[in-house]
C-alpha beads as a LAMMPS data file, in Angstrom:
LAMMPS data file: protein, C-alpha beads

300 atoms
299 bonds

1 atom types
1 bond types

-500.0 500.0 xlo xhi
-500.0 500.0 ylo yhi
-500.0 500.0 zlo zhi

Masses

1 110.0

Atoms # bond

1 1 1 -376.642 60.601 1.002
2 1 1 -379.987 60.370 -0.746
3 1 1 -379.861 56.538 -1.946
4 1 1 -383.195 54.892 -1.019
5 1 1 -384.289 51.313 -1.013
6 1 1 -387.315 51.096 -3.571
7 1 1 -389.808 48.344 -3.206
8 1 1 -393.217 47.560 -4.649
9 1 1 -395.765 49.275 -2.270
10 1 1 -397.630 45.859 -2.603
11 1 1 -394.972 43.774 -0.890
12 1 1 -393.765 43.365 2.324
13 1 1 -392.919 46.837 4.130
14 1 1 -389.454 46.845 5.515
15 1 1 -388.768 45.821 8.946
16 1 1 -388.172 49.183 10.314
17 1 1 -391.905 50.186 9.226
18 1 1 -393.381 47.626 11.404
19 1 1 -395.560 49.102 14.606
20 1 1 -397.517 47.572 17.175
21 1 1 -401.432 47.376 16.923
22 1 1 -403.325 50.079 19.197
23 1 1 -404.459 48.839 22.744
24 1 1 -404.136 49.329 26.221
25 1 1 -406.097 50.964 29.049
26 1 1 -404.735 54.652 28.415
27 1 1 -405.221 54.098 24.681
28 1 1 -408.935 52.970 25.364
29 1 1 -409.469 56.104 27.855
30 1 1 -408.193 58.540 25.151
31 1 1 -410.269 57.012 22.451
32 1 1 -413.381 57.150 24.706
33 1 1 -412.745 60.890 25.863
34 1 1 -412.534 62.286 22.303
35 1 1 -415.755 60.223 21.449
36 1 1 -417.524 61.201 24.100
37 1 1 -416.732 64.995 23.474
38 1 1 -418.003 64.686 19.693
39 1 1 -414.137 65.284 18.415
40 1 1 -411.913 64.302 16.086
41 1 1 -408.291 63.581 16.083
42 1 1 -405.891 63.528 13.029
43 1 1 -404.659 60.573 14.607
44 1 1 -407.594 58.534 13.734
45 1 1 -408.928 60.681 10.520
46 1 1 -405.436 60.048 8.930
47 1 1 -404.528 56.657 9.904
48 1 1 -401.232 57.950 11.735
49 1 1 -398.934 55.074 12.507
50 1 1 -398.349 57.114 15.823
51 1 1 -401.706 56.572 17.124
52 1 1 -400.751 53.993 19.511
53 1 1 -397.941 55.797 21.227
54 1 1 -399.520 59.122 21.292
55 1 1 -402.781 58.012 22.752
56 1 1 -400.961 55.647 25.101
57 1 1 -399.077 58.811 26.481
58 1 1 -402.482 60.614 26.668
59 1 1 -401.974 63.235 23.699
60 1 1 -403.621 63.621 20.627
61 1 1 -403.729 66.165 17.951
62 1 1 -407.024 67.566 17.757
63 1 1 -408.817 67.874 13.879
64 1 1 -411.293 70.716 13.880
65 1 1 -414.052 72.079 11.592
66 1 1 -415.562 68.576 10.872
67 1 1 -414.126 65.197 9.288
68 1 1 -414.611 66.155 5.587
69 1 1 -412.390 68.215 3.582
70 1 1 -413.029 70.471 0.723
71 1 1 -409.796 69.286 -1.021
72 1 1 -408.801 65.935 -2.265
73 1 1 -404.906 65.532 -1.774
74 1 1 -403.956 62.060 -3.210
75 1 1 -401.832 61.142 -0.097
76 1 1 -404.258 62.026 2.539
77 1 1 -406.926 59.773 4.179
78 1 1 -409.077 62.384 5.638
79 1 1 -412.052 62.306 3.518
80 1 1 -413.091 64.777 1.137
81 1 1 -416.712 65.827 0.420
82 1 1 -419.150 68.670 1.541
83 1 1 -418.485 69.660 4.843
84 1 1 -420.970 70.342 7.803
85 1 1 -421.754 73.690 8.784
86 1 1 -418.897 74.763 11.926
87 1 1 -420.116 73.723 15.472
88 1 1 -419.774 76.795 17.243
89 1 1 -419.268 74.595 20.411
90 1 1 -416.278 72.917 19.169
91 1 1 -413.640 75.163 20.442
92 1 1 -415.250 74.577 24.190
93 1 1 -415.179 70.780 23.993
94 1 1 -411.715 70.907 22.607
95 1 1 -410.604 72.996 25.698
96 1 1 -412.541 70.416 28.085
97 1 1 -410.759 67.612 26.324
98 1 1 -407.670 69.165 26.742
99 1 1 -408.086 70.028 30.560
100 1 1 -409.114 66.396 31.059
101 1 1 -406.438 64.974 29.550
102 1 1 -403.850 67.084 31.303
103 1 1 -402.217 68.304 28.336
104 1 1 -399.327 71.081 28.804
105 1 1 -398.803 71.191 24.982
106 1 1 -401.590 71.320 22.466
107 1 1 -401.380 70.840 18.838
108 1 1 -404.615 71.613 16.770
109 1 1 -405.240 71.377 13.094
110 1 1 -408.058 71.152 10.781
111 1 1 -409.411 69.900 7.425
112 1 1 -409.265 72.624 4.482
113 1 1 -412.179 74.602 4.710
114 1 1 -412.130 76.432 1.213
115 1 1 -416.032 76.964 1.639
116 1 1 -415.441 79.350 4.525
117 1 1 -414.899 83.080 3.964
118 1 1 -412.163 83.221 6.568
119 1 1 -411.162 79.459 5.654
120 1 1 -411.876 78.534 9.297
121 1 1 -409.305 81.138 10.782
122 1 1 -411.714 82.494 13.255
123 1 1 -412.402 79.068 14.452
124 1 1 -408.766 78.577 15.135
125 1 1 -408.605 81.747 17.101
126 1 1 -411.669 80.600 18.972
127 1 1 -410.187 77.313 20.033
128 1 1 -407.096 78.832 21.189
129 1 1 -408.645 81.359 23.096
130 1 1 -411.059 78.459 24.871
131 1 1 -408.069 76.396 25.654
132 1 1 -406.115 79.308 27.116
133 1 1 -409.334 80.475 29.516
134 1 1 -409.256 76.836 30.999
135 1 1 -405.455 76.450 30.995
136 1 1 -403.690 79.458 30.997
137 1 1 -399.988 78.248 30.698
138 1 1 -400.793 75.733 27.910
139 1 1 -398.311 75.945 24.925
140 1 1 -400.190 75.692 21.684
141 1 1 -399.240 74.718 18.394
142 1 1 -401.575 75.036 15.025
143 1 1 -401.144 73.211 11.839
144 1 1 -403.270 75.619 9.234
145 1 1 -404.160 75.367 6.059
146 1 1 -403.168 77.657 3.269
147 1 1 -406.387 79.800 3.665
148 1 1 -406.111 80.301 -0.259
149 1 1 -403.404 82.992 0.657
150 1 1 -405.887 85.018 2.207
151 1 1 -403.304 87.441 4.602
152 1 1 -406.216 88.360 6.681
153 1 1 -407.129 84.996 7.511
154 1 1 -403.211 84.299 8.673
155 1 1 -403.144 87.472 10.640
156 1 1 -406.126 86.422 12.697
157 1 1 -404.998 83.355 13.875
158 1 1 -401.537 85.197 14.731
159 1 1 -403.472 87.336 16.699
160 1 1 -404.725 84.574 18.905
161 1 1 -400.822 83.817 19.618
162 1 1 -400.225 80.362 19.305
163 1 1 -396.776 79.196 20.483
164 1 1 -395.905 77.553 16.992
165 1 1 -397.465 78.339 13.785
166 1 1 -397.107 75.121 11.524
167 1 1 -398.024 74.859 7.952
168 1 1 -396.743 71.748 5.673
169 1 1 -395.285 71.974 2.413
170 1 1 -395.656 68.160 1.953
171 1 1 -393.482 67.648 -1.082
172 1 1 -391.275 69.155 -3.686
173 1 1 -392.885 71.708 -6.113
174 1 1 -392.695 69.276 -9.301
175 1 1 -394.900 66.605 -7.450
176 1 1 -397.575 69.212 -6.286
177 1 1 -399.865 68.303 -9.733
178 1 1 -399.877 64.565 -8.613
179 1 1 -399.873 64.783 -4.616
180 1 1 -401.456 68.263 -3.918
181 1 1 -403.475 69.112 -6.970
182 1 1 -405.697 71.852 -5.212
183 1 1 -402.552 73.501 -3.467
184 1 1 -399.770 75.620 -4.569
185 1 1 -396.207 75.523 -3.599
186 1 1 -395.396 79.339 -3.808
187 1 1 -398.642 80.206 -1.747
188 1 1 -397.428 77.765 1.075
189 1 1 -394.107 79.370 1.250
190 1 1 -395.902 82.966 1.112
191 1 1 -397.870 81.968 4.031
192 1 1 -394.715 80.921 5.953
193 1 1 -392.712 84.051 5.010
194 1 1 -395.719 86.126 5.893
195 1 1 -396.098 84.651 9.121
196 1 1 -392.579 85.617 9.878
197 1 1 -393.160 89.046 8.974
198 1 1 -396.098 89.522 10.776
199 1 1 -394.958 87.866 14.112
200 1 1 -391.339 86.766 14.046
201 1 1 -391.595 86.125 17.742
202 1 1 -393.968 82.948 16.688
203 1 1 -391.517 80.252 15.366
204 1 1 -392.703 78.608 12.080
205 1 1 -392.609 74.988 10.969
206 1 1 -393.191 72.872 8.230
207 1 1 -392.835 69.150 7.014
208 1 1 -392.501 66.871 4.147
209 1 1 -393.231 63.209 3.263
210 1 1 -390.366 61.299 1.620
211 1 1 -390.759 58.203 -0.816
212 1 1 -393.065 60.086 -3.136
213 1 1 -390.644 60.114 -6.087
214 1 1 -388.717 63.438 -5.064
215 1 1 -385.177 63.520 -6.449
216 1 1 -382.207 64.683 -3.942
217 1 1 -381.557 68.015 -5.280
218 1 1 -385.229 68.750 -5.375
219 1 1 -385.699 67.876 -2.086
220 1 1 -382.458 70.174 -0.832
221 1 1 -383.798 72.825 -2.699
222 1 1 -387.260 72.829 -1.198
223 1 1 -385.317 72.985 2.646
224 1 1 -383.537 76.199 1.303
225 1 1 -386.857 77.466 0.007
226 1 1 -388.313 77.053 3.610
227 1 1 -385.212 78.497 5.340
228 1 1 -385.524 81.669 2.877
229 1 1 -389.034 81.769 4.191
230 1 1 -387.954 81.841 7.714
231 1 1 -388.898 78.071 9.049
232 1 1 -387.160 76.979 12.047
233 1 1 -388.802 73.682 12.729
234 1 1 -388.896 70.908 10.184
235 1 1 -390.260 67.462 9.914
236 1 1 -389.441 64.506 7.429
237 1 1 -391.011 61.298 7.585
238 1 1 -392.007 58.530 5.307
239 1 1 -395.205 58.537 3.272
240 1 1 -397.178 55.488 3.527
241 1 1 -400.126 54.695 1.082
242 1 1 -403.463 54.947 3.044
243 1 1 -405.186 52.661 0.725
244 1 1 -405.175 51.301 -2.746
245 1 1 -407.063 54.726 -3.853
246 1 1 -404.180 56.866 -2.872
247 1 1 -400.624 57.522 -4.434
248 1 1 -398.495 54.305 -4.247
249 1 1 -394.923 54.550 -2.325
250 1 1 -391.802 55.344 -4.927
251 1 1 -389.478 54.342 -2.273
252 1 1 -388.897 53.363 1.124
253 1 1 -386.383 55.545 2.670
254 1 1 -384.245 53.710 5.420
255 1 1 -383.770 55.249 8.721
256 1 1 -379.895 56.227 8.023
257 1 1 -380.861 58.231 5.223
258 1 1 -383.454 60.115 7.335
259 1 1 -380.517 60.852 9.693
260 1 1 -378.173 62.093 7.022
261 1 1 -381.177 64.431 5.788
262 1 1 -381.637 65.444 9.474
263 1 1 -377.732 66.658 9.467
264 1 1 -378.154 68.297 6.367
265 1 1 -381.399 70.274 7.305
266 1 1 -379.198 71.480 10.610
267 1 1 -376.640 72.649 8.236
268 1 1 -378.737 74.581 6.229
269 1 1 -380.041 76.394 9.243
270 1 1 -383.139 74.921 10.539
271 1 1 -383.185 75.216 14.670
272 1 1 -385.256 71.867 15.104
273 1 1 -385.465 68.865 12.751
274 1 1 -387.209 65.645 13.216
275 1 1 -386.320 63.160 10.765
276 1 1 -387.154 59.499 10.843
277 1 1 -389.476 56.995 9.027
278 1 1 -392.620 57.504 11.500
279 1 1 -392.045 61.198 12.113
280 1 1 -395.331 63.214 11.427
281 1 1 -396.057 66.825 11.734
282 1 1 -397.021 66.897 15.491
283 1 1 -394.882 63.963 16.526
284 1 1 -392.839 64.887 19.580
285 1 1 -393.901 68.262 18.497
286 1 1 -393.540 69.397 22.513
287 1 1 -389.982 68.400 22.756
288 1 1 -389.148 70.377 19.424
289 1 1 -390.809 73.534 20.562
290 1 1 -389.293 73.449 24.058
291 1 1 -385.674 72.571 22.695
292 1 1 -385.976 75.592 20.396
293 1 1 -387.515 77.726 23.070
294 1 1 -384.475 77.038 25.381
295 1 1 -382.247 78.248 22.608
296 1 1 -383.991 81.669 21.954
297 1 1 -382.537 84.828 23.088
298 1 1 -384.863 86.181 26.083
299 1 1 -385.552 89.248 24.294
300 1 1 -387.063 87.717 21.502

Bonds

1 1 1 2
2 1 2 3
3 1 3 4
4 1 4 5
5 1 5 6
6 1 6 7
7 1 7 8
8 1 8 9
9 1 9 10
10 1 10 11
11 1 11 12
12 1 12 13
13 1 13 14
14 1 14 15
15 1 15 16
16 1 16 17
17 1 17 18
18 1 18 19
19 1 19 20
20 1 20 21
21 1 21 22
22 1 22 23
23 1 23 24
24 1 24 25
25 1 25 26
26 1 26 27
27 1 27 28
28 1 28 29
29 1 29 30
30 1 30 31
31 1 31 32
32 1 32 33
33 1 33 34
34 1 34 35
35 1 35 36
36 1 36 37
37 1 37 38
38 1 38 39
39 1 39 40
40 1 40 41
41 1 41 42
42 1 42 43
43 1 43 44
44 1 44 45
45 1 45 46
46 1 46 47
47 1 47 48
48 1 48 49
49 1 49 50
50 1 50 51
51 1 51 52
52 1 52 53
53 1 53 54
54 1 54 55
55 1 55 56
56 1 56 57
57 1 57 58
58 1 58 59
59 1 59 60
60 1 60 61
61 1 61 62
62 1 62 63
63 1 63 64
64 1 64 65
65 1 65 66
66 1 66 67
67 1 67 68
68 1 68 69
69 1 69 70
70 1 70 71
71 1 71 72
72 1 72 73
73 1 73 74
74 1 74 75
75 1 75 76
76 1 76 77
77 1 77 78
78 1 78 79
79 1 79 80
80 1 80 81
81 1 81 82
82 1 82 83
83 1 83 84
84 1 84 85
85 1 85 86
86 1 86 87
87 1 87 88
88 1 88 89
89 1 89 90
90 1 90 91
91 1 91 92
92 1 92 93
93 1 93 94
94 1 94 95
95 1 95 96
96 1 96 97
97 1 97 98
98 1 98 99
99 1 99 100
100 1 100 101
101 1 101 102
102 1 102 103
103 1 103 104
104 1 104 105
105 1 105 106
106 1 106 107
107 1 107 108
108 1 108 109
109 1 109 110
110 1 110 111
111 1 111 112
112 1 112 113
113 1 113 114
114 1 114 115
115 1 115 116
116 1 116 117
117 1 117 118
118 1 118 119
119 1 119 120
120 1 120 121
121 1 121 122
122 1 122 123
123 1 123 124
124 1 124 125
125 1 125 126
126 1 126 127
127 1 127 128
128 1 128 129
129 1 129 130
130 1 130 131
131 1 131 132
132 1 132 133
133 1 133 134
134 1 134 135
135 1 135 136
136 1 136 137
137 1 137 138
138 1 138 139
139 1 139 140
140 1 140 141
141 1 141 142
142 1 142 143
143 1 143 144
144 1 144 145
145 1 145 146
146 1 146 147
147 1 147 148
148 1 148 149
149 1 149 150
150 1 150 151
151 1 151 152
152 1 152 153
153 1 153 154
154 1 154 155
155 1 155 156
156 1 156 157
157 1 157 158
158 1 158 159
159 1 159 160
160 1 160 161
161 1 161 162
162 1 162 163
163 1 163 164
164 1 164 165
165 1 165 166
166 1 166 167
167 1 167 168
168 1 168 169
169 1 169 170
170 1 170 171
171 1 171 172
172 1 172 173
173 1 173 174
174 1 174 175
175 1 175 176
176 1 176 177
177 1 177 178
178 1 178 179
179 1 179 180
180 1 180 181
181 1 181 182
182 1 182 183
183 1 183 184
184 1 184 185
185 1 185 186
186 1 186 187
187 1 187 188
188 1 188 189
189 1 189 190
190 1 190 191
191 1 191 192
192 1 192 193
193 1 193 194
194 1 194 195
195 1 195 196
196 1 196 197
197 1 197 198
198 1 198 199
199 1 199 200
200 1 200 201
201 1 201 202
202 1 202 203
203 1 203 204
204 1 204 205
205 1 205 206
206 1 206 207
207 1 207 208
208 1 208 209
209 1 209 210
210 1 210 211
211 1 211 212
212 1 212 213
213 1 213 214
214 1 214 215
215 1 215 216
216 1 216 217
217 1 217 218
218 1 218 219
219 1 219 220
220 1 220 221
221 1 221 222
222 1 222 223
223 1 223 224
224 1 224 225
225 1 225 226
226 1 226 227
227 1 227 228
228 1 228 229
229 1 229 230
230 1 230 231
231 1 231 232
232 1 232 233
233 1 233 234
234 1 234 235
235 1 235 236
236 1 236 237
237 1 237 238
238 1 238 239
239 1 239 240
240 1 240 241
241 1 241 242
242 1 242 243
243 1 243 244
244 1 244 245
245 1 245 246
246 1 246 247
247 1 247 248
248 1 248 249
249 1 249 250
250 1 250 251
251 1 251 252
252 1 252 253
253 1 253 254
254 1 254 255
255 1 255 256
256 1 256 257
257 1 257 258
258 1 258 259
259 1 259 260
260 1 260 261
261 1 261 262
262 1 262 263
263 1 263 264
264 1 264 265
265 1 265 266
266 1 266 267
267 1 267 268
268 1 268 269
269 1 269 270
270 1 270 271
271 1 271 272
272 1 272 273
273 1 273 274
274 1 274 275
275 1 275 276
276 1 276 277
277 1 277 278
278 1 278 279
279 1 279 280
280 1 280 281
281 1 281 282
282 1 282 283
283 1 283 284
284 1 284 285
285 1 285 286
286 1 286 287
287 1 287 288
288 1 288 289
289 1 289 290
290 1 290 291
291 1 291 292
292 1 292 293
293 1 293 294
294 1 294 295
295 1 295 296
296 1 296 297
297 1 297 298
298 1 298 299
299 1 299 300
C-alpha cells in the first residue's frame, strides 16, 4: 500500500509531476487584480504548482498579514523575517477582490505572526466580516496558524463563523524537528480538537505532505490522531522542494499510492479526502466542502 518510488531531488521529476507554465488571459487578469489590490496569495508566495489552474479559473487563496513569516519552516517558500505592521485596510481590500472575482467560495490563510498578541486572530475575524458584508452568501474557509495554542485566539476566529476551519498538521511527529522546528505536533492536534468542541457545526480540515521521509505506520497513526481530534476533511499531496535551501524530497509518491491512501483515510472515518500528487490545502476546497455539506444532517 505504501510503496514509493525514490529518486534524487536533483534528477528529472516523474512524468506525473509535470505541469504547464502559467499563461492565458484569465491568469493575467487575476494576477493584475491581486497586484492592484496590494494583496498577496499563497499561490504566488508558496510557489504552488496549481497556480495556473486556479488563476485560470479565477480563484486564489488570499494570504493576509503580510508576506513575511515569523517562523522558518524548512518546507515552505514564504519568506521568513521581521513582519510589517498589520494593514487595517487589508480585510476590506480582500473583500473587494473577492467581489470583483465573483467568488462564491473563499479561502483565506496567513503567514504565522508570533509577534502579535492574538497571533492575528482578530485580523482573520475582520477579514471574514468584510467578505460577508460585501457577499453575505459567500462560503469562507480559513487556513490558520496554531496561534501558539492560544484558545482565546481560536475562539475569536470561530466566533466569526467561517464555514471550514483548516489547520495543517503537515507531517508526522518524528519529522517535526526537521520540517517544522518552531511548531508542535500535539499543539496542532489540540487546536483541531478544541475547534470541534467550541464549534461542532464548523467542520475541521487538515493536510499532510508526503515524500519527506515518513514511514507508512507513522502516516497511518497521524491520520488516526487527526480523526481522534475530530478532523473531517483531509488533503494529501506530494512535497516539492521550493529551492536548494529547503528540505530535499525523500521520495516521489506515485498517483496510485495516493489513491490507496485516499481509500485508507475514508476507511478510517474521514468524510472527504483529496489525495494526489498536486493536491494542496485549498485545491478544490469548494468541492470538498460542498460534498460534505450535502452529507450533513440538516439539524447539524
